[in-house]
C-alpha positions as CSV (number, residue, x, y, z in Angstrom):
1,M,-7.0,69.6,4.4
2,K,-5.7,66.6,6.4
3,L,-8.2,64.1,7.7
4,I,-7.7,61.1,10.0
5,C,-10.5,58.6,9.5
6,I,-11.4,55.9,12.0
7,P,-13.8,53.0,11.3
8,A,-15.1,51.9,14.7
9,Y,-17.4,49.2,16.1
10,N,-17.9,48.9,19.9
11,E,-14.6,50.6,20.6
12,E,-15.5,52.6,23.7
13,A,-12.4,51.3,25.5
14,N,-10.0,52.8,22.9
15,I,-11.7,55.5,21.0
16,G,-11.3,58.4,23.3
17,K,-7.5,58.2,23.7
18,L,-7.1,57.4,20.0
19,I,-8.9,60.5,18.9
20,K,-7.0,62.6,21.4
21,D,-3.7,61.3,20.0
22,C,-4.8,61.7,16.4
23,K,-6.0,65.3,16.7
24,K,-2.4,66.5,17.0
25,F,-1.7,65.5,13.4
26,A,-4.8,66.5,11.3
27,D,-7.3,69.2,10.7
28,K,-10.2,66.9,11.5
29,V,-10.7,63.5,13.0
30,I,-13.6,61.5,11.5
31,V,-15.1,58.5,13.1
32,C,-17.5,56.1,11.3
33,D,-19.5,54.4,14.0
34,D,-20.6,51.2,12.3
35,G,-23.7,50.5,14.4
36,S,-22.0,50.2,17.8
37,I,-24.2,49.3,20.8
38,D,-21.9,50.9,23.3
39,Y,-20.7,54.5,23.9
40,T,-18.3,54.7,21.0
41,S,-20.2,57.6,19.4
42,E,-20.7,59.6,22.6
43,L,-17.1,59.3,23.6
44,A,-15.9,60.2,20.1
45,K,-18.1,63.4,20.0
46,K,-16.9,64.3,23.5
47,E,-13.3,64.3,22.2
48,G,-14.2,66.6,19.3
49,A,-14.4,64.1,16.4
50,I,-16.9,64.3,13.6
51,V,-19.1,61.1,13.9
52,L,-20.7,59.4,11.0
53,Q,-23.2,56.8,12.2
54,H,-24.5,53.6,10.6
55,E,-27.8,52.7,12.2
56,K,-26.9,49.0,11.9
57,N,-23.6,47.2,11.8
58,Q,-22.7,46.9,8.1
59,G,-19.1,45.8,8.2
60,Y,-15.6,47.2,8.1
61,G,-15.7,47.8,4.4
62,S,-18.9,49.8,4.6
63,A,-17.3,52.0,7.3
64,I,-14.3,52.6,5.0
65,A,-16.6,53.4,2.1
66,T,-18.5,56.0,4.2
67,L,-15.2,57.6,5.2
68,F,-14.1,57.7,1.6
69,D,-17.4,59.4,0.6
70,Y,-17.0,62.0,3.4
71,S,-13.3,62.7,2.4
72,R,-14.3,63.1,-1.2
73,K,-17.1,65.6,-0.4
74,E,-14.6,67.5,1.8
75,N,-12.1,67.5,-1.1
76,A,-9.4,66.4,1.4
77,D,-5.8,66.7,0.4
78,V,-4.8,63.6,2.4
79,M,-6.8,61.0,4.3
80,V,-5.3,58.6,6.8
81,T,-7.3,55.6,8.0
82,I,-6.4,54.0,11.3
83,D,-8.1,51.1,13.1
84,A,-9.8,51.8,16.4
85,D,-8.7,48.7,18.2
86,G,-5.5,50.2,19.6
87,Q,-3.1,48.1,17.4
88,H,-1.7,51.1,15.5
89,D,0.5,53.9,17.0
90,P,-1.0,57.3,16.2
91,N,2.5,58.9,16.6
92,E,3.4,57.2,13.3
93,I,0.7,59.0,11.4
94,P,3.3,61.6,10.2
95,L,5.2,58.8,8.4
96,L,2.1,58.2,6.2
97,F,1.4,61.9,5.6
98,G,5.1,62.3,4.7
99,A,4.9,59.5,2.1
100,I,2.0,61.3,0.4
101,E,3.2,64.9,0.7
102,K,7.0,64.6,0.4
103,H,7.4,61.6,-1.8
104,K,4.3,62.3,-3.9
105,V,2.8,58.8,-3.9
106,D,-0.9,58.3,-4.1
107,V,-1.3,55.6,-1.5
108,A,0.9,54.8,1.5
109,I,0.5,51.6,3.5
110,G,1.9,51.1,7.0
111,S,3.5,47.7,7.0
112,R,4.0,45.7,10.1
113,F,6.5,43.4,8.3
114,L,9.1,46.0,7.4
115,N,10.1,46.1,11.0
116,D,10.8,43.4,13.5
117,N,7.6,42.9,15.5
118,D,5.8,40.4,17.7
119,T,3.1,39.4,15.2
120,P,1.8,36.0,16.3
121,A,3.0,33.2,14.0
122,Y,-0.6,32.2,12.9
123,R,-1.4,35.8,12.0
124,K,1.9,36.3,10.1
125,A,1.4,33.1,8.1
126,G,-2.2,33.9,7.2
127,I,-1.4,37.5,6.2
128,K,1.6,36.3,4.1
129,I,-0.7,33.9,2.2
130,I,-3.3,36.5,1.6
131,T,-0.7,39.1,0.6
132,S,0.9,36.7,-1.9
133,A,-2.5,36.1,-3.5
134,T,-3.2,39.8,-3.5
135,N,0.1,40.6,-5.1
136,Y,-0.6,38.1,-7.8
137,S,-4.1,39.5,-8.5
138,T,-2.9,43.1,-8.5
139,N,0.6,42.9,-9.9
140,L,1.8,44.9,-6.8
141,K,4.6,44.1,-4.5
142,V,3.4,44.9,-1.0
143,S,4.4,43.1,2.2
144,D,1.2,43.8,4.2
145,S,-1.9,43.8,2.1
146,Q,-4.2,43.7,5.1
147,S,-3.0,46.7,7.0
148,G,-5.7,49.2,7.8
149,F,-3.2,51.9,8.6
150,R,-3.1,53.8,5.2
151,A,-2.9,57.2,3.7
152,Y,-4.5,58.4,0.4
153,S,-3.9,61.4,-1.7
154,N,-6.7,63.6,-3.1
155,L,-6.3,61.7,-6.4
156,A,-6.6,58.3,-4.7
157,I,-9.6,59.5,-2.7
158,N,-11.5,60.5,-5.9
159,E,-10.4,57.4,-7.9
160,I,-11.1,54.7,-5.3
161,V,-14.7,53.8,-4.5
162,P,-14.8,50.8,-2.2
163,T,-17.8,48.4,-2.5
164,E,-16.8,45.4,-0.4
165,T,-18.6,45.5,3.0
166,G,-16.3,43.2,5.0
167,M,-12.6,43.0,5.8
168,S,-11.7,42.1,2.2
169,V,-12.1,45.8,1.4
170,S,-8.3,46.1,1.9
171,T,-7.7,43.7,-1.0
172,E,-10.3,45.5,-3.1
173,I,-8.7,48.8,-2.6
174,L,-5.3,47.5,-3.7
175,L,-6.9,46.0,-6.9
176,K,-8.3,49.4,-7.7
177,V,-4.9,51.1,-7.0
178,S,-3.5,48.7,-9.6
179,N,-6.3,49.1,-12.1
180,K,-6.1,52.9,-11.8
181,G,-2.3,53.0,-12.1
182,L,-1.9,54.8,-8.8
183,S,1.5,55.0,-7.2
184,L,2.0,53.1,-3.9
185,A,4.6,52.9,-1.2
186,E,5.0,51.2,2.2
187,V,6.4,52.6,5.4
188,P,7.5,50.6,8.4
189,I,5.2,50.8,11.4
190,T,5.0,49.1,14.8
191,I,1.9,47.2,15.9
192,S,0.6,46.1,19.3
193,Y,-1.3,42.9,20.0
194,D,-1.6,43.5,23.7
195,G,-5.0,42.6,25.0
196,D,-7.9,41.3,23.1
197,T,-8.1,43.7,20.1
198,S,-9.6,41.5,17.5
199,T,-13.4,41.8,17.1
200,Q,-13.6,38.8,14.7
201,N,-12.6,35.2,14.8
202,P,-9.2,35.1,13.0
203,V,-10.1,31.8,11.2
204,S,-13.4,33.2,9.8
205,H,-11.7,36.5,9.1
206,G,-8.8,34.9,7.2
207,T,-11.1,32.5,5.3
208,S,-13.4,35.3,4.2
209,V,-10.6,37.6,3.1
210,F,-8.8,34.8,1.2
211,A,-12.0,33.8,-0.6
212,T,-12.6,37.3,-1.7
213,T,-8.9,37.7,-2.8
214,M,-9.2,34.5,-4.9
215,K,-12.3,36.0,-6.5
216,Y,-10.2,39.0,-7.6
217,V,-7.4,36.6,-8.8
218,S,-10.0,34.8,-10.9
219,I,-11.2,38.1,-12.4
220,R,-7.7,39.4,-13.1
221,H,-6.3,36.1,-14.5
222,P,-9.3,34.1,-15.8
223,L,-7.3,32.1,-18.3
224,L,-5.1,30.6,-15.6
225,F,-7.8,30.4,-12.9
226,Y,-10.5,28.9,-15.1
227,G,-8.9,28.0,-18.4
228,L,-6.1,25.8,-17.2
229,P,-8.3,23.6,-14.9
230,G,-10.9,23.6,-17.7
231,I,-8.4,22.2,-20.2
232,I,-7.1,19.6,-17.7
233,L,-10.6,18.4,-17.0
234,F,-11.6,18.4,-20.7
235,L,-8.5,16.3,-21.6
236,S,-9.1,14.0,-18.7
237,G,-12.6,13.5,-19.9
238,I,-11.3,12.7,-23.4
239,G,-8.9,10.2,-21.9
240,L,-11.6,8.5,-19.8
241,G,-13.8,8.4,-22.9
242,M,-11.0,6.7,-24.9
243,S,-10.6,4.1,-22.2
244,F,-14.4,3.4,-22.4
245,I,-14.2,3.0,-26.2
246,D,-11.2,0.8,-25.9
247,A,-12.9,-1.5,-23.4
248,Y,-16.1,-1.6,-25.5
249,L,-14.3,-2.4,-28.8
250,Y,-11.7,-4.8,-27.7
251,Q,-13.1,-6.4,-24.5
252,Q,-16.8,-6.2,-25.3
253,Q,-17.3,-4.6,-21.9
254,I,-19.3,-1.5,-21.0
255,F,-18.1,0.6,-18.1
256,Y,-20.9,3.0,-17.4
257,G,-18.9,4.7,-14.7
258,S,-16.2,5.6,-17.3
259,L,-18.8,6.8,-19.7
260,F,-20.6,9.1,-17.3
261,G,-17.3,10.3,-15.8
262,S,-16.0,11.2,-19.3
263,I,-19.2,13.1,-20.2
264,L,-19.1,15.0,-16.9
265,L,-15.4,15.9,-17.1
266,I,-15.8,17.1,-20.7
267,L,-18.9,19.2,-19.9
268,I,-17.2,20.8,-16.8
269,G,-14.0,21.4,-18.7
270,A,-15.8,23.0,-21.6
271,I,-17.8,25.3,-19.3
272,L,-14.7,26.4,-17.4
273,S,-12.8,27.0,-20.7
274,L,-15.7,29.0,-22.1
275,A,-16.0,31.0,-18.9
276,A,-12.2,31.8,-19.0
277,V,-12.5,33.1,-22.6
278,L,-15.6,35.2,-21.8
279,L,-14.1,36.7,-18.7
280,Y,-10.8,37.4,-20.4
281,S,-12.6,39.2,-23.2
282,M,-14.7,41.2,-20.7
283,A,-11.6,42.1,-18.7
284,N,-9.9,43.4,-21.9
285,L,-12.9,45.4,-22.8
286,M,-13.0,47.0,-19.4
287,R,-9.3,47.9,-19.6
288,D,-9.8,49.4,-23.0
289,K,-12.7,51.6,-21.7
290,N,-10.5,52.8,-18.8
């Protein structure tokens, strides 16, 4: 069974045409209405989509999680997710299905950066930064980590259980793809930025996603993220302490600022170093269990 899943929030302007276009390529079209206050649900039902409703707006990630749950219960062979804001071209859905069915990969991502496109410079720069951090935390090599236009095999649907509620779910899913050893490929897609399609301020969106991505980086590489700064701070504290002792012994001067600074740096450095070791040990235990 092929499913096309659409997370939607106040998308009455786009949802009807999108569903109509998607129905040509799948057995069912599923819309998760994430607490919309307009006619998104009514229009989706009118076009023949199955509508899953959240009573309140819970976030993009929550809608994706609901769609995964539904696809899992339906034992879908392939699930494609496509955003409801009109940026993606439904006629490119077969490219994603093809990657799963013909090339036997578990996850296929529609990348806007494998083709020439008119992505605004600020968006391109922000996505590239987040993608670089994502690749580092997951050991993957994707060009567009934030694309919502994706396809998942039956295995991926059953292995991936999203928990992030916001836009950072895209990064979380890639981390789980890496942890589970699932195969991944990208296919080139086109994207449209005509009109006001964004429902969230790009700065707050980017900041939130980047912060979550760095959280995953810290979990995946704790020795580098916490241990290296911890060692630097600890050694800096030792150095500052030595300068305090030197001034006291040879100049008979007491620099309280150096003393307190040394103690503070040593404590913070020790805490970070300990956290790095504990997180590294926990991460290895989790990998062994998996």
